[in-house]
GUMARNU-758423 format. One record per atom (N, C-alpha, C, O, CB): residue in three letters; x, y, z. Coordinates in steps of 0.001 Angstrom, whole numbers, padded with zeros to 6 digits, always signed. Glycine has a CB too. Example, Ala and Ser with C-alpha at 12.3 -4.5 7.8 and 13.67 -1.06 7.14 Angstrom:
<recs>
ala+013190-005690+007800ala+012300-004500+007800ala+013200-003300+007800ala+014236-003319+008465ala+011308-004473+009046ser+012850-002250+007080ser+013670-001060+007140ser+012900+000030+007870ser+013409+001138+008039ser+014084-000598+005725
</recs>
This chain:
<recs>
unk+002307-000676-038162unk+002823-002019-037980unk+001806-002863-037192unk+001248-002404-036196unk+004193-001982-037254unk+001580-004082-037647unk+000584-004939-037010unk+001085-005474-035669unk+002278-005426-035367unk+000218-006102-037934unk+000136-005987-034868unk+000509-006564-033582unk+001443-007756-033773unk+002400-007919-033016unk-000743-006989-032804unk+001176-008587-034774unk+002023-009759-035001unk+003455-009348-035331unk+004405-009973-034861unk+001451-010620-036134unk+003612-008298-036140unk+004962-007820-036456unk+005664-007305-035207unk+006844-007583-034995unk+004907-006714-037522unk+004943-006558-034382unk+005520-006056-033131unk+005872-007202-032191unk+006880-007155-031486unk+004548-005092-032441unk+005020-008240-032191unk+005283-009401-031343unk+006596-010064-031721unk+007405-010380-030849unk+004139-010408-031444unk+006816-010276-033006unk+008041-010962-033417unk+009269-010084-033249unk+010354-010590-032965unk+007931-011412-034858unk+009116-008779-033418unk+010242-007882-033130unk+010623-007950-031664unk+011802-008015-031319unk+009897-006437-033515unk+009601-007934-030794unk+009863-008029-029361unk+010501-009370-029017unk+011412-009435-028191unk+008567-007839-028565unk+010020-010444-029652unk+010575-011772-029388unk+012047-011842-029781unk+012865-012361-029022unk+009779-012843-030142unk+012391-011327-030955unk+013788-011343-031393unk+014666-010538-030440unk+015777-010956-030114unk+013912-010787-032821unk+014173-009391-029996unk+014915-008552-029061unk+015158-009282-027745unk+016277-009290-027233unk+014164-007245-028807unk+014102-009901-027195unk+014222-010540-025893unk+015067-011805-025936unk+015865-012050-025032unk+012857-010864-025356unk+014896-012608-026979unk+015688-013833-027064unk+017164-013511-027297unk+018040-014233-026822unk+015158-014737-028189unk+017438-012434-028025unk+018826-011988-028173unk+019421-011654-026808unk+020569-011995-026523unk+018908-010759-029111unk+018623-010976-025958unk+019105-010636-024621unk+019348-011878-023764unk+020316-011938-023006unk+018110-009719-023926unk+018461-012872-023891unk+018643-014109-023125unk+019936-014801-023530unk+020714-015216-022671unk+017446-015057-023329unk+020170-014928-024835unk+021397-015590-025297unk+022636-014789-024910unk+023676-015364-024590unk+021358-015788-026820unk+022525-013456-024940unk+023652-012618-024511unk+023948-012840-023037unk+025109-012862-022629unk+023356-011127-024773unk+022889-013007-022228unk+023081-013289-020809unk+023758-014627-020574unk+024633-014747-019717unk+021756-013260-020091unk+023350-015634-021341unk+023992-016943-021227unk+025468-016858-021612unk+026329-017424-020939unk+023270-017974-022111unk+025745-016151-022692unk+027136-016010-023138unk+027970-015251-022119unk+029123-015604-021870unk+027195-015298-024489unk+027391-014206-021527unk+028120-013420-020539unk+028477-014263-019324unk+029580-014152-018788unk+027300-012208-020113unk+027540-015109-018887unk+027817-015971-017730unk+028969-016922-018019unk+029779-017205-017136unk+026566-016768-017341unk+029047-017419-019255unk+030138-018308-019635unk+031451-017549-019791unk+032509-018060-019424unk+029801-019032-020929unk+031390-016323-020336unk+032604-015546-020579unk+033261-015054-019300unk+034457-014764-019299unk+032291-014373-021459unk+032508-014952-018214unk+033070-014473-016954unk+034009-015501-016317unk+034800-015157-015439unk+031949-014126-015985unk+033925-016743-016750unk+034846-017764-016231unk+036223-017574-016850unk+036359-017024-017943unk+034314-019195-016522unk+037224-018030-016143unk+038544-018086-016753unk+038583-019185-017797unk+037775-020112-017739unk+039628-018314-015690unk+039502-019107-018754unk+039596-020141-019799unk+039739-021534-019194unk+040673-021807-018440unk+040784-019854-020730unk+038809-022396-019535unk+038850-023771-019063unk+038420-023973-017629unk+038431-025100-017132unk+040201-024291-019222unk+038041-022899-016950unk+037637-023025-015534unk+036260-023663-015444unk+035419-023451-016318unk+037632-021637-014826unk+036021-024444-014391unk+034690-025050-014226unk+033671-023994-013825unk+034025-022901-013382unk+034729-026178-013170unk+032417-024336-013987unk+031346-023433-013571unk+031303-023331-012048unk+031278-024344-011348unk+029985-023914-014118unk+031296-022115-011552unk+031090-021918-010117unk+029599-022023-009816unk+028773-022049-010729unk+031657-020539-009649unk+029261-022082-008534unk+027856-022118-008143unk+027144-020863-008628unk+025996-020932-009067unk+027719-022257-006616unk+027817-019715-008551unk+027236-018446-009028unk+026977-018506-010538unk+025916-018089-011003unk+028181-017253-008695unk+027952-019027-011305unk+027764-019187-012758unk+026573-020092-013045unk+025742-019803-013907unk+029042-019765-013417unk+026510-021193-012305unk+025430-022159-012501unk+024072-021509-012253unk+023139-021714-013029unk+025616-023369-011572unk+023953-020731-011180unk+022690-020081-010851unk+022295-019049-011901unk+021118-018926-012241unk+022782-019420-009487unk+023284-018300-012422unk+022970-017295-013450unk+022525-017971-014746unk+021583-017508-015389unk+024196-016389-013718unk+023186-019052-015133unk+022774-019787-016329unk+021374-020359-016159unk+020547-020278-017067unk+023768-020911-016638unk+021116-020935-014994unk+019801-021504-014718unk+018725-020423-014756unk+017638-020653-015286unk+019797-022209-013354unk+019019-019233-014194unk+018064-018137-014187unk+017789-017634-015603unk+016642-017356-015954unk+018577-016997-013313unk+018839-017516-016415unk+018655-017055-017798unk+017830-018047-018604unk+016972-017647-019390unk+020013-016834-018476unk+018084-019346-018413unk+017301-020364-019108unk+015838-020324-018664unk+014937-020469-019490unk+017895-021759-018856unk+015597-020129-017371unk+014221-020050-016861unk+013492-018853-017462unk+012322-018950-017832unk+014216-019955-015321unk+014195-017720-017556unk+013578-016549-018181unk+013243-016842-019642unk+012178-016461-020126unk+014511-015323-018080unk+014153-017519-020343unk+013896-017863-021733unk+012683-018758-021900unk+011910-018586-022842unk+015097-018532-022323unk+012507-019719-020990unk+011351-020614-021036unk+010061-019832-020825unk+009069-020072-021513unk+011480-021721-019976unk+010069-018891-019873unk+008890-018041-019651unk+008592-017213-020899unk+007431-017069-021282unk+009107-017109-018428unk+009624-016672-021533unk+009422-015859-022732unk+008801-016674-023860unk+007924-016184-024572unk+010746-015258-023193unk+009255-017923-024026unk+008665-018792-025050unk+007179-018997-024772unk+006364-018942-025692unk+009396-020156-025101unk+006820-019234-023504unk+005416-019436-023143unk+004590-018188-023427unk+003482-018286-023954unk+005294-019819-021665unk+005119-017012-023084unk+004402-015763-023336unk+004227-015535-024834unk+003146-015163-025293unk+005147-014577-022701unk+005304-015762-025593unk+005256-015543-027041unk+004234-016479-027688unk+003455-016061-028544unk+006654-015757-027671unk+004242-017729-027278unk+003302-018711-027834unk+001860-018313-027531unk+001001-018361-028412unk+003593-020119-027270unk+001594-017919-026287unk+000231-017541-025900unk-000235-016304-026660unk-001378-016245-027114unk+000156-017284-024389unk+000648-015318-026800unk+000285-014097-027525unk+000046-014374-029002unk-000878-013819-029598unk+001377-013043-027367unk+000875-015231-029595unk+000741-015522-031025unk-000496-016357-031320unk-001189-016126-032310unk+001981-016244-031534unk-000771-017334-030449unk-001872-018271-030703unk-003141-017924-029936unk-004184-018545-030139unk-001445-019671-030348unk-003050-016925-029051unk-004165-016530-028193unk-004699-017719-027391unk-005903-017965-027324unk-005290-015916-029034unk-003765-018440-026794unk-004095-019547-025902unk-003609-019164-024516unk-002411-019202-024237unk-003453-020902-026384unk-004545-018795-023649unk-004194-018201-022372unk-004144-019248-021264unk-004871-020240-021314unk-005184-017109-022015unk-003299-019034-020274unk-003249-019965-019131unk-004566-020022-018378unk-005432-019160-018531unk-002137-019564-018172unk-004692-021041-017574unk-005890-021308-016785unk-006105-020217-015735unk-005150-019599-015263unk-005790-022685-016110unk-007385-019986-015372unk-007716-019012-014333unk-008431-019648-013143unk-009001-018931-012321unk-008580-017912-014915unk-008413-020965-013031unk-009107-021610-011919unk-008451-021229-010592unk-007257-020936-010539unk-009110-023144-012098unk-009249-021237-009525unk-008773-020785-008223unk-007853-021816-007575unk-008044-023025-007710unk-009954-020488-007305unk-006847-021296-006867unk-005906-022127-006130unk-005794-021601-004699unk-005928-020397-004480unk-004513-022147-006828unk-005552-022474-003725unk-005348-022003-002347unk-004185-021022-002279unk-003149-021228-002910unk-005091-023192-001401unk-004365-019955-001508unk-003373-018891-001437unk-001959-019353-001121unk-001037-018960-001836unk-003788-017913-000425unk-001732-020176-000076unk-000353-020591+000227unk+000320-021323-000932unk+001496-021096-001218unk-000344-021481+001451unk-000430-022202-001595unk+000125-022939-002735unk+000391-021988-003894unk+001426-022075-004555unk-000834-024068-003178unk-000546-021084-004134unk-000423-020104-005213unk+000799-019218-005006unk+001545-018971-005954unk-001689-019243-005302unk+001020-018733-003776unk+002167-017867-003502unk+003485-018634-003572unk+004503-018092-004003unk+002019-017219-002131unk+003461-019891-003148unk+004671-020703-003245unk+005071-020898-004707unk+006250-020810-005049unk+004462-022067-002561unk+004081-021163-005570unk+004371-021316-006995unk+004886-020010-007591unk+005794-020018-008422unk+003119-021780-007748unk+004305-018888-007164unk+004770-017588-007652unk+006199-017326-007198unk+007005-016800-007966unk+003843-016462-007162unk+006520-017686-005961unk+007896-017539-005474unk+008879-018266-006389unk+009937-017737-006728unk+008020-018074-004035unk+008514-019482-006781unk+009395-020272-007643unk+009581-019606-009008unk+010676-019629-009569unk+008833-021688-007823unk+008519-019020-009535unk+008615-018373-010846unk+009387-017054-010778unk+009992-016635-011765unk+007220-018126-011411unk+009364-016400-009612unk+010099-015145-009440unk+011582-015367-009160unk+012383-014448-009330unk+009487-014340-008313unk+011958-016569-008735unk+013327-016827-008310unk+014386-016468-009369unk+015414-015892-009012unk+013462-018275-007941unk+014172-016787-010659unk+015191-016392-011637unk+015427-014886-011691unk+016561-014451-011894unk+014796-016880-013004unk+014389-014088-011515unk+014553-012639-011552unk+015283-012143-010306unk+016066-011196-010371unk+013190-011950-011678unk+015019-012791-009171unk+015754-012453-007954unk+017243-012683-008181unk+018075-011885-007748unk+015248-013291-006748unk+017572-013776-008860unk+018965-014102-009144unk+019574-013143-010163unk+020682-012647-009961unk+019074-015531-009646unk+018859-012881-011253unk+019406-012048-012321unk+019606-010598-011892unk+020584-009958-012277unk+018496-012098-013525unk+018663-010082-011083unk+018743-008678-010671unk+019337-008507-009274unk+019546-007384-008817unk+017364-008052-010714unk+019610-009632-008595unk+020119-009590-007219unk+019236-008684-006363unk+019717-007837-005609unk+021592-009094-007190unk+017939-008891-006507unk+016943-008056-005831unk+015994-008955-005040unk+015201-009677-005645unk+016151-007180-006858unk+016051-008934-003719unk+015127-009754-002933unk+013673-009349-003182unk+013349-008164-003258unk+015455-009637-001439unk+012801-010359-003307unk+011362-010129-003462unk+010654-010969-002408unk+010852-012182-002338unk+010863-010492-004919unk+009830-010326-001589unk+009073-011041-000577unk+007582-010824-000809unk+007168-009824-001395unk+009479-010583+000840unk+006782-011784-000336unk+005331-011686-000433unk+004721-011599+000964unk+005237-012179+001920unk+004751-012894-001205unk+003626-010871+001061unk+002890-010759+002327unk+001402-010781+002017unk+000947-010098+001100unk+003280-009454+003107unk+000641-011565+002778unk-000802-011640+002570unk-001537-011067+003777unk-001161-011309+004924unk-001241-013096+002314unk-002600-010297+003493unk-003508-009848+004546unk-004934-010085+004047unk-005199-010026+002846unk-003268-008327+004917unk-005820-010344+004953unk-007193-010668+004579unk-007631-011932+005290unk-006823-012627+005906unk-007327-010832+003054unk-008904-012221+005200unk-009436-013400+005873unk-008986-014674+005156unk-009008-014733+003927unk-010972-013336+005939unk-008578-015696+005918unk-008156-016955+005294unk-009223-017557+004382unk-008897-018216+003395unk-007791-017958+006365unk-010491-017333+004707unk-011587-017891+003913unk-011537-017417+002460unk-011939-018149+001556unk-012928-017513+004533unk-011048-016202+002233unk-011009-015635+000875unk-009631-015760+000218unk-009400-015197-000853unk-011416-014169+000919unk-008729-016487+000851unk-007370-016622+000318unk-007330-017708-000753unk-006670-018735-000600unk-006369-016948+001452unk-008054-017450-001841unk-008077-018297-003036unk-007786-017373-004221unk-008409-016319-004351unk-009474-019058-003206unk-006838-017763-005087unk-006364-016845-006122unk-006428-017483-007505unk-006152-018672-007661unk-004936-016398-005821unk-006798-016673-008522unk-006833-017208-009891unk-005422-017393-010441unk-004571-016510-010340unk-007639-016274-010816unk-005210-018533-011006unk-003886-018800-011566unk-003981-019960-012534unk-004951-020717-012494unk-002856-019103-010451unk-002983-020119-013415unk-001735-019374-013428unk-001728-018104-014309unk-000682-017469-014447unk-000658-020278-013880unk-002879-017724-014906unk-002874-016515-015731unk-002489-015288-014907unk-001661-014486-015339unk-004252-016306-016377unk-003087-015137-013720unk-002739-013986-012881unk-001285-014075-012436unk-000595-013057-012383unk-003670-013906-011652unk-000814-015267-012117unk+000601-015438-011773unk+001504-014972-012912unk+002503-014292-012680unk+000897-016907-011437unk+001149-015338-014135unk+001952-014936-015295unk+001960-013428-015451unk+002976-012831-015808unk+001420-015591-016574unk+000805-012814-015178unk+000748-011349-015258unk+001649-010721-014194unk+002384-009776-014482unk-000708-010849-015088unk+001595-011239-012976unk+002429-010722-011893unk+003904-010873-012236unk+004696-009960-012007unk+002113-011445-010575unk+004271-012029-012785unk+005654-012285-013175unk+006128-011254-014202unk+007191-010654-014039unk+005796-013707-013744unk+005343-011054-015249unk+005724-010124-016308unk+005743-008686-015795unk+006628-007907-016151unk+004765-010247-017496unk+004767-008338-014960unk+004706-006985-014416unk+005910-006707-013512unk+006525-005643-013588unk+003396-006781-013638unk+006231-007670-012665unk+007378-007507-011775unk+008667-007356-012566unk+009543-006577-012190unk+007486-008693-010821unk+008786-008107-013669unk+009987-008009-014526unk+010161-006596-015061unk+011293-006137-015216unk+009900-009005-015701unk+009073-005897-015347unk+009159-004519-015840unk+009604-003558-014736unk+010236-002539-015014unk+007805-004072-016408unk+009275-003882-013490unk+009597-002991-012372unk+011034-003146-011882unk+011622-002178-011399unk+008649-003245-011228unk+011607-004337-011994unk+012882-004620-011347unk+014022-003676-011745unk+014813-003311-010875unk+013279-006016-011655unk+014150-003262-013014unk+015238-002316-013317unk+015128-001001-012542unk+016139-000342-012299unk+015258-002018-014803unk+013907-000613-012151unk+013716+000608-011374unk+014054+000415-009902unk+014415+001369-009213unk+012289+001090-011508unk+013939-000820-009422unk+013965-001090-007991unk+015277-001700-007515unk+015728-001421-006404unk+012837-002000-007632unk+015894-002539-008361unk+017109-003246-007949unk+018153-002243-007430unk+018331-001180-008026unk+017688-004074-009136unk+018842-002568-006332unk+018917-003882-005688unk+017820-004172-004669unk+017906-005162-003942unk+020224-004014-005020unk+016794-003332-004603unk+015641-003628-003767unk+015864-003351-002300unk+016708-002530-001941unk+015254-005039-003938unk+015107-004034-001439unk+014176-005138-001724unk+012823-004653-002241unk+012489-003472-002147unk+013965-005972-000474unk+012057-005591-002787unk+010713-005351-003281unk+009744-006244-002513unk+010026-007418-002272unk+010623-005614-004811unk+008600-005676-002130unk+007553-006454-001474unk+006302-006476-002343unk+005873-005440-002852unk+007232-005876-000079unk+005719-007660-002510unk+004432-007811-003192unk+003404-008185-002129unk+003453-009281-001571unk+004499-008900-004345unk+002477-007275-001850unk+001450-007505-000843unk+000167-007947-001542unk-000192-007411-002591unk+001207-006224+000014unk-000512-008912-000965unk-001770-009393-001534unk-002869-009341-000481unk-002631-009554+000708unk-001612-010830-002080unk-004075-009052-000952unk-005242-008960-000074unk-006445-009461-000847unk-006561-009206-002046unk-005469-007495+000437unk-007339-010170-000182unk-008552-010631-000845unk-009719-010574+000127unk-009561-010789+001329unk-008372-012062-001394unk-010897-010279-000419unk-012132-010323+000364unk-013242-010866-000526unk-012958-011457-001568unk-012505-008906+000927unk-014473-010681-000146unk-015589-011240-000903unk-015781-010577-002256unk-016457-011129-003123unk-016853-011122-000107unk-015189-009386-002451unk-015482-008598-003640unk-014320-008491-004630unk-014556-008332-005827unk-015897-007235-003229unk-013072-008573-004158unk-011956-008357-005069unk-010664-008970-004537unk-010539-009322-003364unk-011763-006871-005312unk-009712-009078-005458unk-008322-009360-005122unk-007545-008078-005318unk-007788-007348-006279unk-007735-010524-005992unk-006603-007788-004415unk-005759-006612-004546unk-004299-007006-004354unk-003960-007853-003528unk-006169-005525-003529unk-003449-006360-005147unk-002007-006577-005063unk-001319-005223-005001unk-001792-004245-005579unk-001486-007413-006274unk-000204-005178-004296unk+000551-003932-004177unk+002044-004228-004270unk+002555-005114-003586unk+000220-003208-002846unk+002733-003478-005123unk+004189-003553-005235unk+004773-002304-004589unk+004409-001185-004953unk+004648-003684-006732unk+005682-002491-003626unk+006324-001328-003014unk+007738-001681-002571unk+008012-002823-002201unk+005497-000814-001815unk+008653-000677-002611unk+008444+000673-003135unk+008638+000692-004650unk+009523+000017-005175unk+009406+001672-002458unk+007817+001459-005341unk+007942+001643-006789unk+007802+003141-007071unk+006749+003712-006789unk+006853+000800-007584unk+008829+003793-007617unk+008768+005247-007805unk+007767+005693-008865unk+007144+006746-008724unk+010122+005759-008171unk+007608+004896-009932unk+006676+005260-010996unk+006479+004060-011922unk+007253+003103-011895unk+007193+006496-011792unk+005430+004129-012741unk+005160+003063-013704unk+006191+003124-014833unk+006425+004203-015378unk+003713+003180-014273unk+006807+002009-015195unk+007832+002033-016243unk+007288+002525-017582unk+006110+002349-017893unk+008427+000649-016415unk+008158+003137-018359unk+007775+003656-019673unk+007241+002549-020574unk+006362+002783-021403unk+008966+004341-020341unk+007782+001329-020405unk+007342+000210-021246unk+005866-000108-021067unk+005265-000750-021928unk+008163-001022-020940unk+005266+000336-019948unk+003858+000049-019676unk+002974+001277-019821unk+001784+001223-019509unk+003707-000520-018287unk+003534+002371-020284unk+002752+003600-020420unk+002793+004116-021858unk+002843+005323-022096unk+003274+004677-019456unk+002773+003181-022814unk+002812+003553-024228unk+001545+004292-024625unk+000458+004026-024113unk+002996+002311-025108unk+001716+005224-025548unk+000556+005930-026087unk-000290+004961-026901unk+000231+003965-027402unk+000993+007138-026957unk-001606+005235-027045unk-002455+004361-027851unk-001865+004150-029248unk-001447+005102-029908unk-003868+004945-027957unk-001840+002906-029679unk-001277+002596-030992unk+000186+002220-030945unk+000690+001596-031879unk-001452+003759-031903unk+000893+002591-029862unk+002287+002208-029700unk+002363+000855-029018unk+001533+000530-028169unk+003061+003268-028894unk+003359+000069-029391unk+003568-001216-028754unk+004885-001183-027991unk+005870-000645-028498unk+003559-002360-029795unk+004929-001740-026797unk+006203-001842-026088unk+007137-002772-026846unk+006706-003538-027708unk+005993-002346-024641unk+008415-002697-026515unk+009417-003407-027293unk+009889-004706-026656unk+010912-005255-027067unk+010583-002522-027517unk+009164-005206-025661unk+009553-006494-025095unk+008314-007348-024841unk+007210-006836-024656unk+010354-006297-023787unk+008528-008662-024838unk+007419-009612-024749unk+006653-009490-023448unk+005423-009553-023444unk+007930-011019-024899unk+007364-009315-022342unk+006670-009288-021059unk+005799-008050-020912unk+004740-008109-020287unk+007670-009351-019922unk+006234-006928-021483unk+005380-005738-021459unk+004143-005955-022327unk+003045-005540-021956unk+006163-004495-021942unk+004314-006602-023480unk+003156-006933-024309unk+002193-007830-023533unk+000977-007649-023593unk+003602-007625-025618unk+002750-008801-022802unk+001930-009724-022006unk+001171-008967-020924unk-000016-009209-020710unk+002808-010823-021369unk+001851-008053-020244unk+001207-007274-019189unk+000008-006517-019742unk-001080-006571-019168unk+002206-006296-018551unk+000198-005808-020858unk-000876-004979-021401unk-002027-005826-021925unk-003190-005466-021746unk-000342-004085-022512unk-001716-006949-022571unk-002765-007824-023081unk-003544-008464-021934unk-004770-008567-021992unk-002165-008907-023984unk-002832-008893-020895unk-003488-009570-019774unk-004315-008622-018926unk-005269-009050-018276unk-002459-010251-018907unk-003969-007339-018921unk-004805-006354-018219unk-006222-006413-018763unk-007189-006346-018003unk-004225-004917-018368unk-006346-006539-020091unk-007663-006637-020721unk-008335-007962-020369unk-009518-007990-020031unk-007540-006492-022247unk-007581-009059-020449unk-008159-010384-020193unk-008659-010515-018758unk-009711-011106-018512unk-007128-011474-020481unk-007904-009964-017818unk-008239-010095-016401unk-009074-008925-015881unk-009558-008949-014750unk-006972-010214-015584unk-009235-007903-016719unk-009978-006701-016324unk-009384-006088-015055unk-010091-005845-014077unk-011470-007036-016103unk-008078-005844-015088unk-007358-005296-013949unk-007425-003775-013939unk-007513-003137-014987unk-005906-005759-013968unk-007381-003204-012734unk-007297-001761-012553unk-005983-001442-011858unk-005682-002014-010810unk-008509-001219-011737unk-005191-000527-012436unk-003904-000137-011870unk-003980+001282-011330unk-004573+002166-011947unk-002787-000253-012920unk-003366+001485-010162unk-003292+002814-009556unk-001882+003037-009025unk-001231+002106-008551unk-004346+002973-008417unk-001417+004284-009108unk-000123+004666-008551unk-000340+005653-007426unk-000951+006701-007637unk+000800+005269-009635unk+000147+005345-006230unk+000192+006336-005160unk+001049+005828-004011unk+001233+004625-003828unk-001224+006669-004665unk+001562+006772-003249unk+002356+006471-002061unk+003537+005558-002390unk+003803+004589-001680unk+001479+005822-000992unk+004250+005885-003491unk+005430+005117-003889unk+005120+003632-004053unk+005926+002771-003699unk+006539+005299-002865unk+003947+003351-004593unk+003539+001961-004786unk+002605+001857-005990unk+001985+002839-006398unk+002848+001409-003513unk+002518+000661-006545unk+001569+000355-007613unk+000541-000616-007048unk+000886-001681-006535unk+002290-000245-008879unk-000728-000228-007151unk-001831-001051-006653unk-002614-001610-007831unk-002903-000894-008791unk-002763-000232-005716unk-002952-002881-007755unk-003701-003557-008814unk-004900-004265-008178unk-004760-004968-007177unk-002790-004576-009596unk-006060-004074-008763unk-007265-004736-008237unk-007965-005501-009349unk-007887-005147-010525unk-008235-003703-007603unk-008652-006563-008937unk-009382-007432-009853unk-010664-007874-009166unk-010618-008447-008077unk-008520-008664-010285unk-011792-007619-009781unk-013081-007922-009168unk-013336-009426-009158unk-012992-010128-010110unk-014211-007196-009909unk-013939-009912-008080unk-014369-011306-008015unk-015690-011512-008744unk-016065-012651-009018unk-014499-011755-006563unk-016396-010445-009060unk-017736-010563-009632unk-017786-010160-011093unk-018863-009918-011638unk-018704-009723-008849unk-016619-010087-011734unk-016596-009662-013141unk-017266-010713-014025unk-017345-010537-015241unk-015140-009414-013613
</recs>
């Protein structure tokens, strides 16, 4: 099966799940009852996930990748927080960020790397929820490093054998972006470590 066929199968699967989530949020109300704040937040989170999925699907199909220009670390992390918020709501799993390293090197490539982090975190959340999950970031003159903890193991969706394709869009995005960003992944000490060279 070609990559394009796998892409559309994954898209149909994921969009079906998004619509099922929207329907479930509506069905939990009593007949004719107004939306509660909780209902509103779940609907908003499901719609946000759907918008991200459309962006990933479009980029994978057309091979049009997000920008990689550098952004100041505080602004970059704030934007990432906003993109992670729907998953925090959907999985009821707190996610916090922590930075270590010299302020001079706190410049991060985005939004392509942000998109990769978003998709990668989405694959981890079913293993971790209800959490909490911490994403640690570090940068120096030679590389950027990220760490997710605690994570018991790499999800099956990201450990497909050669020639196999994962069955969801975000896993496809993670694997494709690993090549684009030239990322290195390591598992140890109940954590996943990711590094990216500044000199690639």
